C-alpha positions in Angstrom: 23.8 12.9 2.1 21.1 11.4 -0.1 18.5 12.0 2.6 19.5 15.7 3.1 19.4 16.3 -0.7 16.0 14.7 -1.0 14.5 17.0 1.7 16.3 20.1 0.3 14.9 19.5 -3.2 11.4 19.1 -1.7 11.7 22.4 0.1 13.0 24.2 -3.0 10.1 22.9 -5.0 7.6 24.4 -2.5 9.2 27.9 -2.8 8.7 27.8 -6.6 5.0 27.0 -6.3 3.5 30.5 -7.1 5.2 30.6 -10.5 4.3 27.0 -11.3 0.7 27.5 -10.4 0.4 30.5 -12.7 1.8 28.5 -15.6 0.0 25.2 -15.0 -2.6 23.8 -17.4 -5.9 22.6 -16.1 -5.4 19.5 -14.0 -6.8 16.9 -14.2 -8.3 16.9 -17.6 -8.8 13.1 -17.8 -8.9 10.1 -15.6 -6.1 9.6 -13.0 -4.8 6.1 -12.0 -4.1 5.4 -8.3 -2.0 2.2 -8.0 -2.3 0.1 -4.9 0.1 -2.7 -4.1 -2.3 -4.9 -2.4 -5.5 -6.9 -3.3 -9.0 -5.4 -3.2 -10.7 -5.4 0.1 -7.7 -4.9 2.4 -7.2 -1.9 4.6 -4.8 -0.1 2.3 -7.1 -0.7 -0.7 -10.1 0.7 1.3 -8.2 3.8 2.3 -7.1 4.4 -1.3 -10.7 4.0 -2.6 -12.0 6.4 0.1 -9.6 9.1 -0.9 -10.1 8.4 -4.6 -13.8 8.8 -4.3 -13.5 12.2 -2.8 -10.9 13.4 -5.2 -13.2 12.3 -8.0 -15.9 14.5 -6.6 -13.6 17.5 -6.2 -12.1 17.3 -9.7 -14.9 16.1 -11.9 -12.6 13.5 -13.3 -12.3 9.8 -12.2 -9.5 8.8 -9.8 -9.5 5.1 -10.5 -7.9 2.6 -8.1 -5.9 -0.1 -9.8 -4.7 -3.0 -7.7 -1.2 -4.3 -8.6 -0.2 -6.7 -5.8 3.1 -8.4 -5.7 6.6 -8.3 -4.0 5.1 -7.1 -0.7 3.4 -4.1 -2.4 6.6 -3.1 -4.1 5.6 -4.1 -7.6 3.0 -1.4 -7.7 5.5 1.2 -6.5 7.9 0.2 -9.3 5.2 0.8 -11.8 4.6 4.3 -10.3 8.3 5.1 -10.5 8.4 4.2 -14.2 5.1 6.0 -15.2 5.1 9.3 -17.0 5.5 12.2 -14.6 2.3 14.0 -15.7 0.1 13.6 -12.6 -2.1 10.9 -14.2 -0.4 8.0 -12.4 -0.2 8.2 -8.6 0.7 5.6 -6.0 -0.5 4.7 -2.5 2.8 4.7 -0.8 2.9 2.9 2.6 5.7 2.7 5.2 6.4 -0.9 4.1 7.1 0.0 0.5 8.9 3.3 1.0 11.0 2.8 4.2 11.3 -0.9 5.1 10.7 -3.3 2.2 13.4 -2.0 -0.1 16.1 -2.8 2.5 15.0 -6.5 2.4 15.6 -6.8 -1.4 19.0 -7.6 -2.9 17.9 -6.0 -6.2 15.9 -2.9 -5.4 13.0 -2.2 -7.8 13.2 1.6 -7.1 14.9 4.1 -4.9 12.3 5.6 -2.4 14.5 8.7 -2.0 14.9 9.7 -5.6 12.1 8.0 -7.7 9.0 9.7 -6.3 7.4 13.1 -5.6 5.8 13.0 -2.2 2.3 14.4 -2.2 1.3 14.0 1.4 0.5 11.7 4.3 -3.0 10.3 4.5 -3.2 8.2 7.6 -1.3 6.4 10.3 -1.8 2.7 11.1 -0.6 2.5 14.7 0.9 -0.8 15.9 0.7 -2.4 19.3 2.6 -5.0 21.3 0.2 -7.7 22.3 0.2 -10.7 24.7 -2.0 -13.7 25.0 -4.3 -13.8 28.0 -2.2 -16.5 29.7 1.1 -14.7 29.5 2.1 -13.7 33.1 4.0 -10.5 32.2 1.3 -7.9 32.1 3.4 -4.9 31.1 6.5 -4.1 29.1 8.9 -3.9 32.0 7.8 -7.3 33.3 8.3 -8.7 29.9 11.8 -7.2 29.7 12.7 -8.6 33.2 11.5 -12.1 32.2 13.4 -11.9 28.8 16.6 -11.0 30.6 16.2 -13.8 33.1 15.6 -16.3 30.3 17.5 -15.2 27.2 16.0 -16.6 24.0 13.2 -18.4 25.8 10.4 -16.0 25.0 9.1 -16.2 21.5 7.0 -13.8 19.4 4.7 -14.5 16.5 5.8 -12.6 13.4 3.0 -12.2 10.8 4.7 -9.7 8.5 8.0 -7.9 7.8 6.8 -4.7 9.4 6.0 -6.5 12.7 9.3 -8.4 12.5 11.2 -5.1 12.2 9.2 -3.5 15.0 10.2 -6.3 17.3 13.8 -6.4 16.1 13.9 -2.7 17.1 12.3 -3.6 20.5 15.0 -6.2 21.1 17.7 -3.7 20.3 16.3 -0.8 22.4 15.4 -3.1 25.4 18.6 -5.1 25.1 16.7 -8.5 25.2 17.0 -11.7 23.3 13.6 -12.9 21.9 12.9 -15.7 19.4 10.8 -15.3 16.3 8.2 -17.7 15.0 7.2 -16.8 11.4 3.5 -16.9 10.2 1.8 -16.2 6.9 0.0 -13.2 8.3 -1.3 -11.4 11.4 -4.5 -13.6 11.5 -2.8 -17.0 12.0 -0.2 -15.4 14.3 -3.0 -14.0 16.5 -4.7 -17.4 16.7 -1.6 -19.0 18.2 -1.0 -16.1 20.6 -4.6 -16.2 21.8 -4.3 -20.0 22.3 -1.1 -19.5 24.3 1.2 -21.4 21.9 3.3 -18.2 21.4 3.2 -15.5 24.1 3.5 -12.2 22.3 3.2 -10.5 18.9 3.0 -7.1 17.2 0.2 -6.0 14.8 -1.8 -3.0 13.8 -4.4 -1.8 16.3 -7.0 -1.9 13.5 -6.4 -5.6 12.7 -6.7 -6.7 16.3 -9.0 -4.2 18.0 -11.9 -6.6 18.3 -9.7 -9.2 20.0 -8.3 -6.5 22.3 -11.8 -5.3 23.2 -13.0 -8.9 23.9 -9.9 -9.6 26.1 -8.6 -12.3 23.9 -5.4 -10.3 23.5 -3.9 -7.8 25.9 -2.3 -4.6 24.7 1.0 -4.0 26.5 2.2 -0.9 24.7 1.5 1.2 21.6 4.5 1.4 19.3 4.1 5.0 18.3 5.8 7.8 20.2 2.4 9.1 21.4 -0.7 7.3 22.6 -3.3 6.3 20.1 -6.8 7.6 20.1 -7.9 4.0 19.4 -6.3 2.8 22.7 -6.0 5.9 24.8 -5.4 4.0 28.0 -2.5 2.0 26.7 1.0 3.5 27.2 3.5 4.1 24.5 6.8 2.1 24.5 8.6 5.2 25.6 6.2 5.6 28.5 6.8 2.0 29.3 10.5 2.6 29.7 11.9 1.8 26.3 13.7 5.1 25.4 13.8 6.3 21.9 11.4 3.6 20.6 9.0 4.3 17.7 7.5 2.1 15.0 4.6 3.5 13.0 2.8 2.3 9.9 1.4 4.8 7.6 -0.1 5.5 4.1 0.5 8.3 1.8 0.2 9.5 -1.8 3.2 9.8 -4.1 3.7 10.5 -7.8 6.6 9.8 -10.2 9.7 11.9 -9.9 9.3 15.1 -12.0 5.6 15.4 -11.6 4.8 19.2 -11.9 5.0 21.1 -8.6 1.6 22.6 -9.3 0.0 19.2 -9.5 1.6 18.0 -6.3 0.5 21.1 -4.5 -3.1 20.9 -5.7 -3.4 17.2 -4.7 -1.8 17.9 -1.3 -4.3 20.7 -0.7 -7.2 18.5 -1.8 -6.1 15.6 0.4 -6.1 18.0 3.4 -9.7 18.9 2.6 -10.6 15.2 2.3 -9.1 14.3 5.6 -10.9 17.2 7.3 -14.3 15.7 6.3 -15.9 14.2 9.5 -17.3 11.2 7.6 -14.0 10.4 6.1 -12.2 10.7 9.4 -14.8 8.4 11.0 -14.4 5.8 8.3 -10.6 5.8 8.7 -11.0 5.4 12.5 -13.4 2.5 12.0 -10.7 0.8 9.9 -8.1 1.3 12.6 -6.4 4.3 11.0 -5.7 7.8 12.4 -6.1 10.6 9.8 -2.6 12.2 9.5 -2.5 15.0 6.9 1.0 16.5 6.3 2.7 18.6 3.7 4.7 17.1 0.8 7.9 18.4 2.5 6.9 16.8 5.8 6.3 13.5 3.9 9.7 13.8 2.2 11.4 14.2 5.7 9.5 11.2 7.0 10.5 9.0 4.1 14.1 10.0 4.4 14.4 9.6 8.2 12.4 6.4 8.3 14.3 4.9 5.4 17.6 5.5 7.2 16.3 4.2 10.5 14.9 0.9 9.2 18.0 0.3 7.1 20.1 0.4 10.3 17.6 -2.1 11.9 17.9 -4.5 9.0 21.7 -4.3 9.0 22.1 -4.9 12.7 19.4 -7.5 13.1 20.8 -10.0 10.6 17.4 -10.3 8.9 17.5 -12.2 5.6 17.6 -10.1 2.5 15.8 -11.7 -0.4 
């Protein structure tokens, strides 16, 4: 019921835009903060700075990225949720902080469905199932057959909660028993997979595209419901026979709940213009992202559906809630 209400409110807000625009003061009239839940230099930070740079040019006011790492990116989102709803504090909302991470916290720092105004999607970070060069199963169905023949024997390297959840979903959809080996990140996980110490892993395409190109890792399937332009010859999980499977990472812009509709609409339209710029699109692709503009209503629907989906995965997988 909460998810339906969330989307319904977003749709109602869009219908009221003409009146809100007519009454809106000039925005922005001062600097805007864009909070990012990760350290400087990472992929999410670079995406935020790329968008902020163009919004600064469009508006004649600085859009300043502020890094607030902590609690898996959720500290930053909690600060956004508590900020004044005036359009001068925005957040880079990612799938991990809006749809998966809160389910792994006993004490939630915010409610993704009620504490934010979705502005719009920015980019997708497609994930991929990878195998080391020595692993004999060279496609998903071969992996499933081997896993069924040896329940619990095949292990996967888990470098982050998002990838752990993606593989928990794979286990459920494929009805296989795989073991998890935790790592401090995707880089150390990939080292052991390339060395053959652990046979498979999941990660973003962007993080591992050089290892894929060099043959150090083999891409078995893209985890999105459609093929990625970054790996056009690699099948999706559904094409590989895992019906109903989809696990996608993404980045978006959100504002505190109650931010004026006119501000949300203006920012959404400007993000669309930013993502239409060829140089911006190319920079995102170089980072391993796919530009993915969407309306604020579409983002609201995505947050609601993905939040429900990953909540089910956490509950059925038995994953530890901190």
